[in-house]
C-alpha positions as CSV (number, residue, x, y, z in Angstrom):
1,M,-28.4,-68.0,-34.8
2,V,-29.3,-72.0,-34.4
3,P,-30.5,-73.3,-30.8
4,A,-28.4,-76.0,-29.2
5,G,-29.5,-79.1,-31.0
6,K,-30.6,-78.3,-33.8
7,R,-27.2,-77.7,-35.7
8,E,-27.4,-81.2,-37.6
9,A,-30.9,-81.2,-38.7
10,V,-29.9,-77.5,-39.8
11,L,-27.3,-77.8,-42.0
12,A,-28.5,-80.9,-43.5
13,A,-31.6,-79.2,-44.8
14,L,-28.9,-76.1,-46.2
15,D,-27.1,-79.3,-48.2
16,E,-30.5,-80.9,-49.2
17,E,-31.1,-77.4,-51.1
18,G,-27.4,-76.7,-52.4
19,I,-26.9,-73.9,-50.2
20,D,-23.7,-72.7,-49.6
21,Y,-22.9,-71.5,-45.6
22,A,-20.5,-70.6,-43.6
23,L,-20.8,-71.5,-39.9
24,T,-19.3,-70.3,-36.4
25,D,-19.0,-71.9,-33.8
26,E,-21.6,-69.9,-30.6
27,T,-19.2,-69.6,-27.5
28,S,-21.2,-67.1,-25.5
29,N,-22.5,-70.4,-23.2
30,R,-26.1,-69.1,-23.9
31,E,-28.8,-70.9,-25.7
32,Y,-27.4,-70.9,-29.4
33,A,-24.9,-73.6,-30.4
34,A,-23.8,-72.2,-33.9
35,L,-23.9,-69.1,-35.9
36,V,-24.9,-70.0,-39.7
37,S,-24.8,-67.3,-42.4
38,F,-25.5,-68.2,-46.5
39,P,-26.3,-66.2,-49.3
40,L,-30.4,-66.4,-51.3
41,P,-31.9,-64.9,-53.9
42,K,-35.1,-62.6,-52.8
43,E,-37.4,-65.5,-54.0
44,A,-35.7,-68.7,-52.0
45,V,-36.0,-66.3,-48.6
46,E,-39.7,-68.0,-47.5
47,P,-39.4,-71.2,-49.1
48,V,-35.9,-71.8,-47.4
49,L,-37.2,-70.5,-43.7
50,Q,-40.1,-72.4,-43.9
51,D,-37.6,-75.5,-43.9
52,L,-35.5,-74.4,-41.5
53,R,-38.1,-74.2,-39.0
54,E,-39.6,-78.0,-40.0
55,A,-35.6,-78.8,-38.9
56,G,-36.1,-77.2,-35.9
57,L,-35.3,-73.9,-36.3
58,E,-37.8,-72.2,-33.5
59,R,-39.1,-68.8,-33.9
60,D,-37.8,-67.0,-31.3
61,A,-34.4,-67.9,-32.7
62,Y,-32.2,-64.8,-34.6
63,T,-32.8,-65.0,-38.2
64,V,-31.7,-62.0,-39.7
65,V,-32.3,-61.0,-43.0
66,V,-29.8,-58.4,-45.3
67,D,-29.4,-57.4,-48.8
68,A,-26.3,-58.8,-50.5
69,E,-25.3,-56.2,-52.9
70,T,-23.8,-58.7,-55.2
71,V,-23.1,-62.6,-54.5
72,V,-20.4,-64.1,-57.5
73,S,-21.1,-67.9,-57.3
74,R,-22.0,-70.2,-59.8
75,R,-23.9,-72.4,-56.9
76,F,-25.8,-68.8,-56.3
77,E,-26.9,-68.4,-59.7
78,R,-28.3,-72.4,-59.9
79,L,-30.7,-71.4,-56.8
80,E,-32.0,-68.2,-58.7
81,E,-33.1,-70.4,-61.8
82,E,-34.2,-73.0,-59.3
83,Y,-36.3,-70.5,-56.9
84,G,-36.8,-67.6,-60.1
85,D,-39.5,-69.2,-61.7
86,G,-41.2,-70.7,-58.3
87,E,-44.7,-69.7,-57.3
88,N,-43.7,-66.9,-54.5
89,G,-42.2,-64.8,-58.0
90,D,-40.0,-62.2,-57.2
91,R,-41.7,-61.7,-54.3
92,I,-40.2,-60.9,-51.0
93,A,-40.3,-63.7,-47.7
94,R,-43.6,-63.0,-45.5
95,E,-41.3,-62.5,-42.5
96,E,-39.8,-59.5,-44.4
97,L,-43.3,-58.2,-45.7
98,V,-43.8,-57.6,-41.8
99,A,-41.0,-55.9,-41.0
100,R,-40.8,-53.7,-43.9
101,A,-44.6,-52.4,-42.9
102,A,-43.7,-52.0,-39.5
103,D,-40.9,-49.6,-40.2
104,L,-43.0,-47.6,-42.6
105,A,-45.2,-47.1,-39.8
106,P,-43.5,-44.7,-38.1
107,R,-43.2,-44.0,-34.0
108,L,-46.1,-41.5,-32.7
109,R,-44.5,-38.7,-32.2
110,T,-42.7,-39.3,-35.6
111,Y,-45.6,-39.4,-37.2
112,V,-48.0,-36.7,-35.4
113,G,-45.2,-34.1,-36.1
114,M,-44.6,-35.5,-40.0
115,T,-48.2,-35.6,-40.8
116,V,-49.1,-31.7,-39.1
117,L,-46.0,-30.4,-41.5
118,S,-47.5,-31.9,-44.1
119,A,-50.8,-30.7,-43.7
120,I,-49.5,-26.9,-42.7
121,V,-47.7,-26.8,-46.0
122,A,-49.9,-28.2,-48.1
123,T,-52.7,-25.4,-46.8
124,A,-49.7,-22.9,-47.6
125,G,-49.5,-23.9,-51.1
126,L,-53.3,-24.4,-51.8
127,L,-54.0,-20.6,-50.5
128,L,-50.7,-19.9,-52.7
129,D,-52.3,-21.3,-55.7
130,S,-48.8,-23.2,-55.9
131,P,-48.8,-27.2,-57.3
132,A,-44.7,-27.0,-56.2
133,V,-45.7,-26.0,-52.5
134,V,-48.6,-28.8,-52.5
135,V,-46.2,-31.7,-54.2
136,G,-43.9,-30.8,-51.4
137,S,-46.1,-31.2,-48.5
138,M,-47.1,-34.6,-50.3
139,V,-42.9,-35.7,-50.1
140,I,-43.4,-34.8,-46.3
141,A,-46.2,-36.7,-45.5
142,P,-45.9,-40.1,-43.8
143,L,-49.1,-42.2,-45.1
144,I,-48.0,-44.7,-46.8
145,G,-47.0,-46.5,-43.8
146,P,-50.6,-46.8,-41.9
147,A,-51.9,-48.3,-45.4
148,M,-49.8,-50.8,-45.8
149,A,-49.6,-51.6,-42.0
150,T,-53.3,-52.1,-41.9
151,S,-53.6,-54.6,-45.1
152,V,-50.2,-56.4,-44.5
153,G,-51.9,-57.2,-41.0
154,T,-54.4,-58.2,-42.6
155,V,-53.1,-60.9,-45.1
156,V,-50.9,-62.7,-42.3
157,D,-52.9,-62.3,-39.1
158,D,-51.6,-59.6,-37.6
159,D,-53.8,-57.7,-35.7
160,E,-51.6,-55.9,-33.7
161,L,-50.2,-54.7,-37.0
162,F,-53.6,-54.2,-38.7
163,E,-55.1,-52.4,-35.8
164,R,-51.9,-50.4,-35.3
165,G,-52.8,-49.2,-39.0
166,V,-55.8,-48.5,-38.8
167,R,-55.1,-46.0,-35.7
168,L,-52.8,-44.1,-38.0
169,Q,-54.7,-43.8,-41.1
170,V,-57.6,-42.2,-38.6
171,L,-55.6,-40.1,-36.2
172,G,-53.2,-38.8,-39.3
173,G,-56.6,-37.4,-41.3
174,V,-58.2,-35.8,-38.5
175,L,-54.5,-34.4,-37.3
176,A,-54.1,-33.5,-41.1
177,V,-57.5,-32.2,-41.2
178,A,-57.2,-29.5,-37.7
179,A,-53.9,-28.7,-38.5
180,A,-55.1,-27.4,-41.7
181,A,-58.0,-25.6,-40.1
182,V,-56.0,-24.3,-37.7
183,F,-53.0,-22.7,-39.9
184,A,-55.8,-21.5,-41.6
185,F,-57.8,-19.8,-38.9
186,A,-55.0,-18.3,-38.0
187,L,-53.9,-16.9,-41.2
188,R,-57.2,-15.4,-41.4
189,V,-58.2,-13.7,-38.2
190,T,-54.2,-12.2,-38.2
191,G,-55.0,-10.5,-41.7
192,L,-52.5,-12.4,-43.2
193,L,-54.5,-13.7,-45.6
194,P,-57.1,-11.0,-47.0
195,L,-59.5,-13.1,-48.8
196,S,-63.1,-13.9,-48.8
197,P,-64.1,-17.2,-48.6
198,D,-65.6,-16.8,-52.1
199,E,-62.1,-14.9,-53.2
200,V,-60.7,-18.6,-51.5
201,F,-62.9,-21.1,-52.9
202,A,-62.0,-19.6,-56.4
203,I,-58.3,-20.6,-56.0
204,S,-57.6,-22.9,-58.3
205,E,-55.5,-25.4,-56.5
206,V,-58.8,-25.1,-53.9
207,R,-61.3,-25.4,-56.5
208,E,-60.7,-28.5,-58.3
209,R,-60.8,-30.5,-55.0
210,L,-64.5,-29.6,-54.3
211,A,-66.1,-31.0,-56.3
212,P,-64.1,-34.6,-57.1
213,D,-65.4,-37.1,-59.4
214,V,-65.0,-40.5,-60.3
215,L,-61.2,-40.4,-61.5
216,S,-60.3,-40.0,-58.2
217,V,-61.2,-43.2,-57.2
218,V,-58.7,-44.3,-60.0
219,I,-55.9,-42.9,-58.8
220,A,-56.5,-43.9,-55.4
221,I,-56.7,-47.6,-56.4
222,A,-53.8,-46.9,-58.4
223,A,-52.0,-45.5,-55.4
224,G,-52.8,-48.6,-53.0
225,G,-51.8,-51.6,-56.0
226,A,-48.7,-49.0,-56.2
227,G,-47.8,-49.1,-52.9
228,A,-48.3,-52.6,-52.0
229,L,-46.3,-53.6,-55.3
230,S,-43.5,-51.6,-54.0
231,L,-43.3,-53.3,-51.0
232,S,-43.9,-57.1,-52.0
233,S,-41.2,-56.7,-54.2
234,G,-38.7,-55.3,-51.7
235,V,-38.1,-52.1,-54.3
236,S,-38.3,-48.6,-52.2
237,S,-41.8,-47.2,-51.1
238,A,-40.6,-43.9,-51.4
239,I,-41.7,-42.2,-55.0
240,V,-45.1,-44.5,-54.7
241,G,-45.6,-42.9,-51.0
242,V,-46.1,-40.0,-52.7
243,M,-48.0,-41.4,-54.9
244,I,-50.5,-41.9,-52.1
245,A,-50.0,-38.8,-50.3
246,A,-51.1,-37.0,-53.2
247,A,-54.7,-38.7,-52.4
248,L,-54.7,-37.8,-49.4
249,V,-53.0,-35.2,-48.0
250,P,-54.7,-31.8,-50.3
251,P,-58.1,-32.8,-49.9
252,T,-57.7,-33.5,-46.1
253,A,-56.0,-29.7,-46.3
254,V,-59.4,-28.4,-48.5
255,V,-61.3,-29.5,-45.5
256,G,-59.7,-27.5,-42.9
257,I,-59.8,-24.4,-45.0
258,G,-63.3,-24.8,-45.3
259,L,-64.4,-25.1,-41.3
260,A,-61.7,-22.2,-40.8
261,F,-63.5,-20.0,-43.2
262,G,-67.1,-21.5,-41.8
263,R,-68.3,-23.6,-45.3
264,P,-68.4,-26.8,-43.9
265,V,-71.0,-27.7,-46.4
266,S,-69.0,-26.3,-49.3
267,V,-66.0,-28.9,-49.0
268,A,-68.6,-31.4,-48.2
269,G,-67.0,-32.9,-52.3
270,A,-63.0,-32.9,-50.1
271,T,-64.7,-34.6,-47.3
272,V,-66.1,-37.9,-49.2
273,L,-62.7,-37.5,-51.8
274,V,-60.9,-38.0,-48.5
275,L,-62.6,-41.0,-47.5
276,V,-62.7,-42.3,-50.9
277,N,-59.1,-42.7,-51.5
278,F,-59.0,-43.6,-47.6
279,L,-60.9,-46.8,-48.5
280,S,-59.3,-47.4,-52.0
281,I,-56.1,-47.1,-51.0
282,N,-56.1,-49.7,-48.7
283,A,-58.9,-52.3,-50.8
284,A,-56.3,-52.5,-53.7
285,A,-53.4,-52.6,-51.5
286,L,-55.2,-55.4,-49.3
287,A,-56.4,-57.6,-52.8
288,V,-52.7,-56.6,-54.2
289,L,-51.0,-58.6,-51.4
290,W,-53.2,-61.6,-51.3
291,R,-53.2,-61.9,-54.9
292,A,-49.2,-62.0,-54.4
293,G,-49.9,-65.4,-52.3
294,Y,-49.5,-64.6,-48.6
295,R,-50.9,-66.0,-45.9
296,P,-50.4,-66.7,-41.9
297,V,-47.6,-69.0,-41.2
298,S,-49.9,-71.5,-39.8
299,I,-52.0,-73.4,-41.5
300,F,-54.5,-72.8,-38.4
301,D,-54.8,-69.8,-39.4
302,L,-55.2,-69.7,-42.7
303,D,-59.1,-70.1,-42.6
304,E,-59.1,-67.4,-39.9
305,A,-57.4,-65.2,-42.2
306,R,-59.5,-65.9,-44.7
307,T,-62.4,-64.9,-42.9
308,A,-61.0,-61.5,-41.6
309,T,-59.3,-60.2,-45.2
310,R,-63.3,-60.8,-46.4
311,R,-64.9,-59.4,-44.1
312,R,-62.3,-56.6,-44.2
313,V,-63.2,-56.0,-48.1
314,A,-66.9,-56.4,-48.0
315,V,-66.7,-53.2,-45.7
316,L,-64.4,-51.6,-47.8
317,V,-66.5,-52.2,-50.8
318,V,-69.4,-51.9,-49.5
319,G,-68.3,-48.0,-48.1
320,L,-66.7,-47.5,-51.1
321,V,-69.8,-48.3,-53.5
322,V,-72.2,-45.9,-51.5
323,L,-69.4,-42.8,-51.5
324,S,-68.6,-43.5,-55.2
325,A,-72.3,-43.3,-56.4
326,F,-72.1,-39.5,-54.7
327,L,-68.7,-38.7,-56.5
328,G,-70.9,-40.2,-59.8
329,A,-73.6,-37.4,-59.0
330,V,-71.0,-34.8,-58.3
331,T,-69.2,-36.3,-62.1
332,V,-72.8,-36.0,-63.4
333,A,-73.9,-32.6,-62.8
334,S,-70.2,-31.5,-63.4
335,Q,-70.5,-32.8,-67.1
336,Q,-74.2,-30.9,-67.5
337,S,-73.0,-27.5,-65.8
338,A,-70.4,-27.5,-68.4
339,A,-72.6,-28.1,-71.0
340,F,-74.7,-25.2,-69.7
341,E,-72.2,-22.6,-69.9
342,D,-70.8,-24.0,-73.2
343,E,-74.4,-22.9,-74.1
344,V,-75.4,-19.5,-72.5
345,R,-71.7,-18.7,-74.2
346,T,-72.8,-19.3,-77.7
347,I,-75.9,-17.5,-76.3
348,V,-73.8,-13.9,-75.5
349,A,-71.5,-14.1,-78.0
350,D,-74.4,-14.3,-80.4
351,V,-76.2,-11.7,-78.8
352,A,-73.1,-9.5,-78.9
353,A,-72.8,-10.0,-82.1
354,E,-76.1,-9.3,-83.1
355,E,-75.4,-5.9,-81.6
356,D,-72.0,-4.9,-82.0
357,L,-71.3,-5.6,-78.9
358,H,-68.2,-6.6,-77.3
359,R,-67.7,-10.0,-74.7
360,V,-65.5,-9.1,-71.5
361,S,-66.4,-11.7,-69.5
362,T,-69.1,-14.2,-68.4
363,T,-69.6,-15.8,-65.0
364,I,-71.6,-18.2,-63.9
365,S,-72.1,-19.3,-60.3
366,Y,-74.1,-22.6,-58.4
367,D,-76.0,-23.1,-55.5
368,G,-76.1,-26.6,-54.1
369,F,-74.4,-29.4,-53.8
370,P,-73.9,-32.0,-55.3
371,V,-76.4,-31.4,-57.8
372,R,-74.9,-27.5,-59.0
373,R,-78.5,-25.6,-59.2
374,P,-77.0,-22.3,-61.6
375,E,-77.8,-19.7,-59.7
376,Q,-76.8,-16.4,-61.4
377,V,-75.4,-15.6,-64.6
378,T,-73.1,-12.4,-64.9
379,V,-72.1,-11.3,-68.4
380,V,-69.8,-8.1,-69.0
381,L,-70.2,-6.7,-72.3
382,G,-68.1,-3.7,-74.2
383,Y,-69.0,-1.1,-76.4
384,E,-67.5,1.7,-78.3
385,P,-67.2,5.5,-76.4
386,G,-69.3,8.3,-77.4
387,V,-72.8,5.8,-77.9
388,D,-75.4,4.5,-75.8
389,P,-75.5,0.9,-75.5
390,P,-78.2,-1.1,-76.5
391,R,-80.6,-2.9,-73.2
392,V,-79.6,-7.0,-74.1
393,G,-80.5,-7.9,-70.0
394,E,-83.9,-9.2,-70.6
395,R,-83.4,-10.6,-74.2
396,L,-80.1,-12.6,-72.9
397,A,-82.5,-13.6,-69.6
398,A,-85.3,-15.4,-71.9
399,R,-82.8,-17.1,-73.4
400,I,-80.7,-18.7,-70.7
401,N,-83.7,-19.3,-69.1
402,A,-84.9,-21.6,-71.8
403,V,-81.5,-23.8,-71.9
404,E,-82.0,-26.7,-69.9
405,A,-80.1,-26.2,-66.7
406,G,-79.3,-30.1,-65.5
407,P,-81.2,-33.1,-64.3
408,F,-84.5,-31.3,-63.8
409,G,-84.5,-29.8,-67.3
410,V,-85.1,-25.4,-67.5
411,A,-84.3,-23.7,-64.5
412,D,-87.0,-23.4,-61.5
413,P,-86.7,-20.4,-59.8
414,P,-85.1,-18.7,-62.9
415,V,-81.6,-17.9,-63.1
416,E,-80.7,-14.5,-62.4
417,V,-79.2,-12.5,-65.4
418,E,-77.0,-9.4,-64.6
419,V,-75.3,-7.5,-67.2
420,R,-73.0,-4.9,-66.6
421,Y,-71.4,-2.6,-69.7
422,V,-67.9,-0.9,-69.3
423,V,-66.8,1.5,-72.7
424,V,-63.9,-0.4,-74.8
425,E,-61.7,2.1,-76.2
426,R,-59.6,0.3,-79.5
427,I,-56.3,1.9,-80.0
428,E,-54.6,0.7,-83.2
429,G,-51.0,0.4,-83.3
430,G,-48.7,2.4,-85.3
């Protein structure tokens, strides 16, 4: 919409750029003189809008940017060549970026409802040990919008958008944990889930999120970077939103499960994973958008935006360093636990072979977090019917307790070793 008195200047700016346009006189007797429509490559939207503002197109005037499926024009092809190699690359205009980020952050009622439902579905999927259901919870989670709104609000110095994104992220995290906790607690008290806390935490979908490692940071950073790239290039963010939800929804549901079963310490790792993923997604998105060249319109706001960006990046980096150190400790502890388990299984196999016994199973339980100290080893050995099994408990305990069980060397206090014997009858197939 061209304001009165700015018609000639606006059209001159378009003519100077060699842009085709269609002009319609405005007869509504309002403050606008005409309606001008013109096709542009997406790379040209931001610089052309800047030229039009300099020509007198006011910020309060209506400017509507819509996607065109196809434009058939040699002059348009020239514009594509001219702007395709420009400094904007293939990114969308700043105004489009802000609008898309605002649209991705839904209304409060919708956001609350979708977050609660995704947390409930994720909790059900984890307790059912169903990866398909967990993935379904990621599809409906509306978590990409707040993260992108926070980052976009920072780089363009839009405090309202930034604050909205932060509020929605905090609200989403709290809602997801609360919804998962309430749902899991209801299943527990009604008897619909007849499992003990130990049995719940032994479910593979739950167990793998109890002790996350540093690779989780890589996943979250990639998700945040992909979200920012899809947003800034105008590509659909739906699939990337699932990736971001994959980094956030399951661990928040595990935290809720831990609270429902009265084991908050057991889900400390999942809690740290949630915080790390939130920080990583925001930091990666912020870095990608700033690197893409998004800045405030006013040159006077540039220094303020740069200062705010650096300050917020510093806060995110400090938080990530602290929490990543925790994840690093978990990673080292997991590696040491795996090495200890291999040693124990080798010892059990050797002793069983020496006494002509059959090794049925070996189970190791741990105490402590994040440094895991082996607490008990339970060995099930099989023997032939009609004979008395040899007693190998003391021999196993001595050899197992001689193994270095972590960063502190030999386990202290000693690991408790329990040996169970079962009759194994072999029947040859006829």
